[in-house]
N, C-alpha and C positions, 0 to 999 in steps of 0.2 A: 427803514429797512428794506432789504433787498426781498423780493419775491419767493425766493429759494429759502431763504433762512426762514420767512414766515411760514412756509409750508413745514419744513422740518420742525418749526416751535409747535405747530397745531398737532402735528403727528405726534411729538413727544408728551404734549398735554393731554390727548386722547387716551394715550397708554397710561398716564400717569394716574388719571382719575379712574382707572378701570382696575378692579380687585378681583381675586381669584381664590377659590376654596383651596385651604390648605396653607394660605399666606399668613404669616405673623403680621399683625399690624395693631394700631393704636386708637381705641374708642374713647372719643369725647362726650361725656355725658351731658345732660341738660344743665345739672349744676357746675360745670366746667372741671370736672374731674376727669383724668386722663389715665385710663386702664389698659393695659395689655392684653390681648387676647389673639385667637385663631379663627380665621373664617371657616363656619362648618358647612353653609349652604349660601349659594347666590340665584336669586330670581331678577330676571330683567323683564321690565315693562316697556312695550314701544311706543312711539309718538301717537298720538291721536288727532285727528284733521277734520275740520267742520266741511258742511256740503260744499262751502264757498272756496274751500281750497286753504283757509287759514288755519294754523296748527291750535289746535284746544289743548294739547298737554305735551310737553316735551318728555323723551324717553328717560325713564331712571331704574334704579335697580335698587334691591334690598338684600341685606346681609345678615344672616344668623351667625353672631360672632360668639364662640365660647371664651369667656374672661378667664384669665390665666390663675388667678387667685382665687377664684370662685368657680370651682369646675361644674357645680351643679345648676350654676346660674348662666342664661345666655341673654344676650343683648340683640334686638332687631334695629338695626340702623339702616340710613341711605349714606350716599358718598360724601354728603357734607359733614357727616359726623364721622368719619372715618379718615384715616392717614396711615401713612408708611413712613419709616426712617429715610431721612434724606438720603443716605448712601447707600439704600436698597435698590432705588431705580433711580438712574442717573441717563445724561445723555450719552455720556462715554459707554456707560455698561451696554445701552441699546445698540450703539456703533459695535462694540465687541460682539454682541450677539449676532448682528447681522453679518459680521466679517467671518464668525465661526461656523456660520449655519449655511450660507449661500455664497454661490461663487459663479463666476461669469467668464466667457472666453475674452480674448484679448482684442478683437475688432471692434471698432465705434459701433455703438448702438447693439450691442450683444444683451440678450435679456439674462436677468437672475435666475438661477436654479438652485435648486436646494442640494447639498452636497449628499453624495452617494450613500454615506454611513447612517445619516439622519432620515433621509428618504426610505431606507431601507427598514429602519426600526419604526417610523410612524407610518409607513405605507403610502408614500406621497408619491404621485406620479410626477417624473421628471422629464416625460418628452416635450419636447419644444413644438409649439404649433407652428404648422408651414410656413404661415405668413411672418413669423418672428426668425427664421433661419437665416444665415449669413446670405445664401443665394438669394432669397425673397427680397431681402434689404437691399441688396445690390442691384437688383432688377428694377425695384421700385425706384431709386435713386438715378438709374439710367433712364427710366421712361420721364421722370420730371425733368431731367437736362435735355432730353431730346425734344420734350413737350416745349421748353422754353425756346430752343433753338430752331422749332418749326420741323424736326426729322421725322417722319413718319414711314412705315413699311408698307402704306397701301391698303391696307386692311380697313374695316369698317371702324377703327379707331380714329381713321381719319376724318370722320365726323366732327372730332372735336379739335382739329388741327387748327392753329391761327391763320393757317392760309386759307383754309375754307370757310373761316368765320365772316360774316359782314359787319359792318360797322353797326353798333346799337343805335336803335332810332329814339330820337328824343323828340318829346312834345314841342310844340311851337312856343305857346307862352311859357312865363313862369309860375303858371298857377299849378297845385297840386293835383294829380291825377287819382282817380277812385281807383277802386281795386277791378273793377270791370274793364275798365280802359287798359289798365297794366296788362292783364290776363289777355286782352285782344291782340296786343302788341307782341306779345309772348307766342301768341298762335301764328301771327303773321311771320314772326322771325323762324319759327321751327318750320313753317311750309317753305320759305326760302332757303332754309338748309336742305331740305328733302329735295328741293328742285336743282340746286347745285350738286348733290351729291349724284343725282340720278342723269343728270344732264338733261333732262326733258323739260322744255319750256312750260309744258302744259301741267306739269305734275303739281299736285296740291295748291290749284287755283282756288281764291276764295269765293265764296258763294255769294250772292246780292245781299242777303240780310247780314254779311259780315261773319258768317260762319264758314268753315272749313268744308269743302265739298267733298264727296266721295273722291277716294284715290283710284286713278285708272289703275288696271293692272300692271303689273311690272313685266318688259319684256324678257322673259327667260331666254329665249334662244338668241339673244344678240351675241354676236362673238367677241364682243369687247367687255363682256360682264360675265362673272360666276357667281353662283348661289352656293351660300352655305347657312345650312339650318333655315332656308326660307329666306334669307337677308343677301341683298345684292352686295357684291365686291367688286370694286375697280381693279382691274389688273395692274401690278406693281410696274411702274417704269422708272428705270435710273436709281433701282434700289441700291443704297450703299452697302458696301462690304462689311461683314462683322469685324467688330474690331478684334486687334490682336491680343493674346493672352499678357497679361503682365508679365515682365520679366522676373525670373526667379533671384530669390533673395539668398545672394553667397554669404556663408559656405553651405554647400548641399553635399549629398553623398558623393563619394569620389568617381565612383563608375557610372553615375548618372550624367558625369559631363560628356560631351562630344569630344571623341578621339580626335587628336590633332592630326593633319594631314600633311605635316612638314616633315614626315619621316624622322622626327626627333626621337631620341632614345635616352634610357638611363644609360650613364657611364659603365663600362664593363667591369664587373668584378673580378676579385682574385680568389682562388681556392687554397687552402692551406692541405687539403687532401689532395692526392693523386687521383682518385676514382670522383671524377666530376659527374654531375647529374647528366642525362640524357638532353641531345639538342644543345648543349651548351659547348662553347669555343672561346676559351679564355686565352688573353695573350700569353701570360706565363704560366707553367704548368706548376703545381704543388709537389709536395713531397710524397715519393712512391710509398714509403713504408707507412704512410698514417692514412687510416681509413676514415671514411666520412662520418661515421658515428662516433669516432675517437674524438672529433673536433669539439663538438659540446662539452664532453667529460674534461677535454684539457682545459677549456675555458671555466668550466664550474669550478675545477679542483685549484686553478690558478688565482680564481678570485677570491674563493673561501680561504686559502691560505694566506693571500695579502691582506684580505679584511680582517680576519684574527689572529695576526702574526705578532700582536702583543699579548694575546692569550698563550699562541704556542712558543713564544720567546724565540722569534726566527727574525732575522732581517728580511725587509723586503727584497724581491727579485724581479727582473722583466721577464715578460712573456718569452723572448727568445730565448734566455738562457735557460728557462725551465724546459723548453722543448729539446733544447741542445742536452741537456743533463738526462733526459728521460732516452735520449737515441743513444747514448753510451753503451758498447756493447764489448767492451775490453775489460779484463780483470786487472791488468796492471796498472791502471790510473785509479787514483782514489778523488772521486767527486764529492766534495764536502756538501755541496747543496741538495743532491740525490739523498744521501744519507741521513743529513740533518732533519729532512723533512718527515722522513719515516719515523726516525727515533723521538721527534717530538711529539707527533700524532699518538704513536704507543704509549709515551709517557702520560699522556692525559687521558688514554683508556684505562690503565690500570696505577693506582697509587704506588708509592715507593714502599718498601718494606717496613720503614719506619713512620708511615704516614696511614694511620689508620688500619695497620697490619695488612698492608698492600690490597685495600678493596678494590674489586671491579667497579667502574663508574657507569658501566652501560648494562642493560638487559641481553643477555645472550642466550640461544636456544639449547637445550640439553640434547646431548648426543648419549647414545649406548654406550657403556663401558666395553672396550675390546677385551679378547681373551689374552692370555698370557702369551701366546706364541705370536700374537700380533697378526696372524693371517685370519682369524675368525673361525668359528666353527658352528655347527646346530647349536641352538637352544637348549634342545632337550638333549641330554648326554646318556639317558638311559636307553634311547633307542639304539636299534643295531646299525652301525654304519652301515650304508651301502658299500659292496665290495668294489672296487676300482677295477676295471678291466686291464689284464695285463697288456703292456705294449708289445704291439707286433714286431716279430722279430725281423730284422734286415734279411734282404735275400743272402744266399751264400756268396755270390759274386758280387760284391760292394766294393766301392773305392771310397775315399776319404771324403772327397766332395760330395758324394751322396749321401754319407752318413751326416755331414756337416747340414745338409739341406733339410734332412729330414729332422734332425733336431731343432732347425729354426722353425719349422713348420709346426712341430707339437709345442714348442715355446709360445707362438703366435696363437694357436688354438686355446690355450693355456689362458692366455691374457684375456681372450675375448670371453671366456665363461668363467672368469675369476669374480666370486660372491663373496659379500661380506657375510657378517655373523648374523643379519635377519633375512638372508638369502637374495637380496639386491645386487645387481652387478656393480663391481666396483671398478672406477675409472682412474685412480690415484693411489699414493701411497702415502699419503698425509698424515694419517694417525701414526703409522709406525715412524715417520720421522718424527713427529712431536715428541713420542715417548721414546725415543731413542735410548735416554737415558732415564732409568727407572726413578719415579718420583720428583721430575724435573721438566715439566711440560712448558708451554708457552706463557703461563700466568707466573709461574715461578721465575722464568727467564726474566721476564718483564718487571716483576718485582724487584729484582736485584740489577735491574738496569745492564743486562749482560747483552750489551749491544756491539760490542768489537768485534774485529774479524769476521763482519759479516752475520754474526747471529740474530741481528734484527730480521734477517730474512727469515730464519727458522721461528721466530714468534709470529712473522706475518702468515707464514704456511699452518702453523697451529691455529691462529686467530680464524682465517679463512675456512679451514675446516670446520670449527664449531659454528661458523656462520651458514654453513650448507645445511645445518638441520632446520633452518628456516624455508620452508616449501617455495617461496616467493624467490628465494637467492639460490637455490640449489643448483639450477641449471648455470648459473653463471660462475659460482663457485667451483662446481666441478671443472668447467672448462679451463679455468685458471689453474685449480691442483693439479689436471692431468698434464699440464706443461710445467709445473714446479716440481712435482712428484710424479713422475711417469712410472707407469707399472714396470716397464723394461730396464729401471735402473734401481741401483740398491738404493734402500731408505736409510740413508745417512744424512747429517746436515750439510755434509759437503756437497751432496747432490744438489741439494736444494739451493745451495748459493750458487753453484756453477749454472743451474739452469735458470736462475734468474737473470744472471750477467748475459746469457745467450739469449734471454725472450726479447720481444719487440716493445715498442713504445705502446702499441694497444694493449697489451697483457699488463703492462706495469701501470698506464693510466686508470684501468678498471680496477686495479688493486686501490690506488689511491682514492678513487671515488667511494669505494666501500669503506674506507677508512674515514675519510670525511664525512660521510654519511652518518656514520658511527658518532664520531666525535660532536656532532651537533646535537647528540642526545645526552650529552654529559651535563653534570651541574654546573660546570665552570663556565661552559657556552653559555647557558641559560643564564646564570648569574651576570656575566659580560652583557650580554642584552637587555637584560633589565635596568642595568647601570647606564646603559646608553641611552634608554628611554627616559630616564630620570634626568640626565644630564641634557637631553633634547627639552624637556619640559622647563628647565632652569635657563635654557639659551633662549627661547621663545618668550620668557616673562622678561628676560634682559633685552631682546628686540623690541619688544613694547614699549618698554620705557624708554628706550633710546630714540623712538621713534616718536613718542610722545615730547621728548626733550627737543628733538628737532623740530617738530611742529611748532613749539613755542618761538624757537629761535626765528623761525621763517615768519612768524606773525610780528615779532618785534622788530624783524628787518623792513616788514613792510612798512610799518610805523614810520621809521627811522628814514625810509626813501621819501615818504610823504613830507617828514620835516624837513628833509634834503630840498626837495623841490621848492618848499615855502622860502627858504634861506636861500637859495641860490639866486645872485644877480638876473635881471632878465638879459643883459648883454651876453650871457655865457649860455646857451640852451642847455637844458637839462639833456644828461646821456641817459641811454636805456637803462630802466630800474635793475635788472639782473645783475649788470657789470658797471662798474665805474672807472673812469679813467685814472690809469695808475702812473702814468707818467706825464708830467707837462710840457707837452710839445713846445709850445711858444717860448717857455723858460730855456729849452736845449737850443731853440733856434737862435736867441738873443745870444747865450754864452759862444755858440759857434761862431756868430758874426763878430762879437767882441775879439774872439782869437784871430780872426781872419783880418780885422782891421788892423790890430797890433801888428801883425806880420806886413801888412802894407806899410805902415808907417815906418817900421823897422827897416824896411828894404829901402823907402824913399829918403830917410835920415842918415842910411849909409850911403847913398848914391852921391858920387863926385859931381861937381857941376860940370856941366859940357865944355869944352877949351876952344872947340872949332866956331866955324861960322854961325852966327847966331840967325834962327827962323824968323821970318816974319810972323807978328803977333806972338811973339813967344812971352812977352810981359803979361799979355792978356791970358794966356793959357796958366801960367804961375799963379796970376790972382785967383783963376778959378778953382784952380787946384787947391790952394789954400783955403779960399772960401768953403769947398767940400770938407775938407779937414777941420776947418771950424764947426762945422754942422754936425758931423759926426762927433766931434769931442762933446758937444753940447748934447747931444741924445744920449752918449753914454752917460754923462752926466744926470741927466733925467732919469736914466733907467735906474741907475744906482741910487739916487733919492726915491725913486718909488718903491726899490726893495729896503731901503733903511726905514721907510715910513713904517709907522706901527700900525697893525691891521686894527681894524673896528671891531667892536663887539659883535657884530653879526657874521664880521669874517672869522672873528675867532670860535665863534659857536657853531658856524659852517665846519671849521677845521675839524671841532670836537665831534660834530654829528659824523662826519668822514669817516675819522679814526674808529666810531664806534661801530658803523657798518662792516669795515674792515675785519675788526674783532669778531663780529656776529657772523660774517662769511667764514672766517677760520674754524669758529664752532661748530657751523653747520657742517663744513667739510670734515671735521672731526667725527662728527656723528655720522656722517655717511660711510666714512671708513671703517666705524667700530660696526656699523650694521652689516658691511660686507664681511667683515671678520666672522661675525656671528653666523651669518649665512654659511660661509665655509664650515665654520664650526659643526654647524648641524648637519651639512652634508656628510663631513666625515664621523660623525656619530650615528648616521642613519645606516646601521648594519644588518637589520633584520630582513630586509628587502633589496632585490636589484632591480633599479629601474630603467627602463628604456627610454629613447629620446623620442620615439614616437613610431607610427605606421605610415606606410605609404598607401597608394590606392590598391594594391592587390595583398593587403595585409601582412606585407612583410616587415618584421620589426627591427630596428636599428638601435645597438647598442654603442655606448662610448664607457666603458668599464672603468675607467681611472676617476670618474665622478661619482661612484659608488662606495662611499665609507672608506675613502683612503686619500692620502694627498696625492694630487695629482702627478708628481715624479716619485712617489714611493717615501718610504721614510728618509727625511734629510740626513740622518745619520747612519745609513747603511753603508754596506762597503761597496755597493754599486750605484751610489747616489749620482755620482759623475755623468751618468748616461743620460740624466733628464727627462726620464720617460718612464712609463711602467707597462703599458700595453703599445701605445703609439698607432691604434688602427681602429677604425670604425666598423664594428661585425654586424654583418647582415644575416638573419635568421628568417625561415621561410614561414608561411601561414600555418595555423594550428589546423587539426583535422577539422575542429568544429569549423572554423572560419573557411577553410578550404571546400568543404562539402556543403555550405550554406550561402556562400558569397562567389565562389569561384566555379566550382563543379555544378550547375544547375541542372534542374531536370530539363528533359526534352522540350517541354512546353515552355519554360521559361526562357532557355537558351534560343526558342524562335522567337518569342516577344523582343529580347534582347537585340537580336540579329536583324529583326525587322525595323528596331529603331535606331540602331547605330550601324548595321552593315556589317556586323560581326560579333562573334560570341566573345565571352568573357575569356577563356582561355587563348583563343585568337588574338585578343588585344593584349593579353599578356606576354603572348609571345613576341608581338610586334613593337610594344612600347618598352619592354626591358632590354632589347637587345641581343646579343650573342651569349648572355650568361643569365641563368637564372637560379632560383631555389625554390622547390616545390613544396616541401615538407618541412617541419618543425625540427627533424633531425639533419636538416642540410644546411650547412654555414658556409658564409664567404665573407671577404674583408676587403676596405677600401685601406690604401696605405700612401696613397698620394695627396698631395693638398689641391692639385689642379683637378683630379677626380671629385675631390670634396666641392669645390666650387661648380663645377658641373650637376654635379647632383642636386645642389640648392637650385641652381636654375632650371632642372628639370622638374622640380615639385610646382605642382599647381595650386595656388593659394586660393582656389574658389572650391577645394575639396575640404571636407570637416577634418581628415585625418592629416593631410600633405599640409595644411596650413599650421599645424601644432609642430609637426617634426619639422618644417622649415624655420619656424620660431625658435625651436631649440638649437636647431644647428648653426643659424646665424648667431645666436646668444654666446654659445661656445667655440665659434668658428676659430678665435685666436690662439686658443689654448690647443685647440686639436690640431692646427695646423703648425704650431712650434713643435708639439711633441711628436708629429710625423717627421719634421725635419730633423729632429733628435735621434730619432730612431735610423733614419737614413744614414745619418753621419755615423752612427754606433754600427751598423751593418757594416759600412764601409771600411771603419777600421779593422772590424772583424775580419772582412776579406783580405785586406792588405796584410794583417798580420798572418793570415793563413798562407798568402804567397810567399810572403818571406821565409815562413817555415819550410815551404815546399821545395824552395832553392838549395841547392847543393851547397854544403858547409865547404869553406876554403880549408885546406890542409894545415893544420897547427902543430908546429913543433912541441913534443912532448918529453923532450930531451932534460930540460931543466925545470917543467913544471907540468901538474898533471891538467887534462882537458875532459871535461864532461860532455860526452855526447847528449842530445835531446832524447828523452826517454819516447816520445810519441808526439803526434800534433798537437799544437797549441789550442786551446777551447777556451772560449771567453768564459763559460760558467766556470772555470777553475779558479778566476778572480774572485769569486763571491767567497765571502767568509761570515761566519753567524757572529758578528759582533754583539749582538743582544744579548745571546746566551752567555758570552765570555763576559761582559760586564754585568749581568744580573745575577748568574749562576757561578762564575768563578772557571768555568769549564764548559765543553761542549757537551750536548746530548749524546753524543754516540760514545763518549767516555765516561766511566765511573766518577763520583764526586771524590773529592779528595777526602781521606780519613781522618777522623778527629778522636779526640779522648784517647781511651785504652787501646783502641784499634791503631791509630796513628803511633802510639809509643811502641806496640808492637812491630808495626812495620819498620820504624826507623831502628830497632833492635835487630831485626832480622837483616837490615840493610847494611848494618855494621859487619856482618859476616859474608864475606865476597867468596866467590870461587874464580880462580884465574883461569882463562880460557885456554883450549889445548893449543900448544905451539906447534908449528909445523916441525921442527926439529925432532919431536918425538920425548922432549921431558915431561917427567911425570907431573902432573897436576896436583897441587898442594893446596889446602885451605890456608888463608891468611886473616890477620886481625885486622882492626880498624888502622893502623901503621903500614899495614902492607907485608908485615913480617910473617913467616910462617908459624904456625900454631904449635906449641909443645903438647906434651900429653896431657899436662894439667889443664890447658886451655881446651882441649877435647875430652876432657874427663865425664862431662856431663851432656855430650853429643850423642843423641840416640837415634 
């Protein structure tokens, strides 16, 4: 038994023989009966020793045990008559107790300390003694190593240096020395040490009686000596330099790495917006009409609509088509993408009139009921209204232009002081537009799915007007409504439609952002999230099962490889275990040689004998040629015989093992493919969150939106699936306010410390290492669209930093897919530019004498190719159109369609009603027409 195991056994035995009050035990009586009980009191008696040091009595304990079935009786027993259940106290429980109550640091030799919660409960001091700290232990180890090597710092500790030690004095004979002689030799040694230390030959001279004499006074004024606490110290000469600090263990904090001096910087970013941040000089300018604050909203709404496209019953669409659709400002072209997005969202906010009576699916703030005139009045009608002052009369001599200017100024002042019913200033006329038709507000329009001819814009105006009752959204809603329903325009639905058509992309994306935020509160979205979570749980279980099966196959493959090694002949060296030779090269070479030899033989047989003059030794050469042919023939026959020879049992078994190995490899490959499929399904089902690829040293976040809860290229059956990408860019977001204030914009003192350590502050380092383009806040976005820039970004990241090593790993893992989508997007936009250039070219003159020619109605936009095939497949109609009538309503519509009205002809003939066959109705047919 090892010493360590023996000590552990003794410790366990010591605790096992000790009992404590309140513990349930079993008492063994003198007659052998065993009775259960509980310890009430414990008394310990120490051991006793005699005068000569021998033990008179061992330590023992007495226990008062309250018997279980005899509550009035108690038993006084010792540890020999008391025991506990075997499962109550075991070595495993003792180990668990130690593991759950104490802990220690990760360095070697660290002391055990009680955990904080237990120490606080039982008031145990957890302060580590100074001699047990890591610094003290390291210093002790260093001193031991220096002592063994003979390296000392020149202090009084050099007294113990091996270089200053003299050889030990040994007695002459082999007889044993007594204690006095040993003490005498030790005194002589000590005197020699003192003399060697002081450098004085007369120092510590031994007296005539063998005793140490009086030591002479030490020369304190000697220039080569120093005095410390009354003891001499020799000046250190040739003291070795202090050891270098140990190298840091990477990865560490990114900003603690020293800046590179090779002037390398991050590849330049590109901005979608035209207003780039300060001190930024991009290579390509962005869109002038898009503000920087709208870029985040564009990405958020596009991601929401594509992640939940199955809920909205929309086809997926690319980000470039989405931006192009939001930038359209003409009313002559009908963009199905823009209209279907709004109508699909509105249908999820309010149910159909036949579905739960058109219940609203979100909680909306309540607005005060407007007055009948729509302009608002004071809430208390009993009060006398304040008389309005009469308008000033124009001067006697006034022209038409001066009168028009006066009226315009009066209207402008009236708009400024326009108040609503509660006395607050009015910025829009949205309530009037919403209730332009009595009893037909935005909720009624949405219930009846009245989206045609731009009526969905009127519904959006009414919805945003009700959202303005929320104090947090009031400023945003008033700003949007002031553009859709201005005070200087007539309060009609046509005004709202025309204002939306003329609005810019920033206003439209703010509207979509509010609608998407509302949709996330609906029950249908919540149910979809819960279903996705349940599906992800099932996928994880399936992945565990497949991985378990794969692990079993790998173990079986390892056993088969061992069996193959045992069966493989020694002449053929074994191939590496992971891969087996699939093609027998030797057989291929033999077959090739056979074919070549046959060709040679055919050539020699067809060759005619030479009729000219015979050469010397021609017969010898012919004999040699014939001999070679016979040898080749024999070799071929031998090879054929080896092939025809039946394999042995070992060869058959080896062939069977090789076949099994190939089968197992195929099964392992199938398991890996199934795991990859499950991983992709897990990624597409993870809809509640948008994951970023990682962060760089300056806390910038990097996103690849295609990998978040959607197929990489969008839905495979969508109308724009041929594009081959969804977003095709790596998006970069600036640091959050907390990260920026805590890690980049430091205090003056911290900036000074960082500048002393690295020669620059953190903002200066950011401007230097990021190059000419930056993002400073979380509201600023930029992107990469080129595969070369992606490779440069991966090379710029430093794997020694804790954040950039994770970002680099993610980018390298997704590099192939990201690069492929970037190239697809480049081809897609190139085709778009080509189509634009073709549409801008002047069309040739076409003769219309015999056929009609249709001129193009406007520029060809890529977003017009998008069709909502999902809605047509699942609903049978688009979201913007009303569903087909069924039942009685369909019969009435069919009956009404039977009676048509002939259109007015240019000749001025009278229009007459016709029946189903197109004949004019008689009086009898029109008798019941009212």
